[in-house]
Residue, then its C-alpha position, 0 to 999 in steps of 0.5 A: x835862140x832868137x825868135x823868127x820874126x820873119x813871119x811878117x814876111x815883107x812887113x818884117x822890117x816895118x813891124x820892127x820899126x813900128x815896135x821900136x818907134x813906139x818904145x822911142x815915142x813912149x820914152x820921149x813922151x815920159x821925158x817931156x822931150x818930144x819937141x827936142x827930138x823933133x828938132x834934132x831929127x829934122x836937122x839929122x834927117x837930110x844927112x842920114x838920108x844921103x848916107x842911107x841912099x849912098x850905102x844902098x846905092x853902092x851895095x853896102x847892104x840889102x834889105x830882104x824882108x821889106x815891103x818893096x815900097x821906095x820913096x825918094x830912092x830908098x825903102x820906106x822902112x829906111x825913112x822910118x829907121x832914120x827917124x826911129x834911131x835918133x828918137x830912141x837914142x834921145x828918148x833913152x838919153x833924156x830919160x836917164x838925164x831926167x832921172x839923174x836930175x831928180 
């Protein structure tokens, strides 16, 4: 059984993004890959933003436990998500790559 993190109410999604974003940041910092991740995220962000905006607009998914604050047509949590996902992927990738190179 999974823990009910809905106790954070409208901040639930944001809290999970902050937690996973912290994990990503630590991994990137330890792998000395913050700059690489930043550059990659800047390039990916516009594509991810349009994709996210479109899928929300046409009703592919809905986000229930969110703050309700929108920025440029999508929830603020989705902006954070667009940064956290590639950061976490790159953090894991760079951590494994550097470990294998040792």
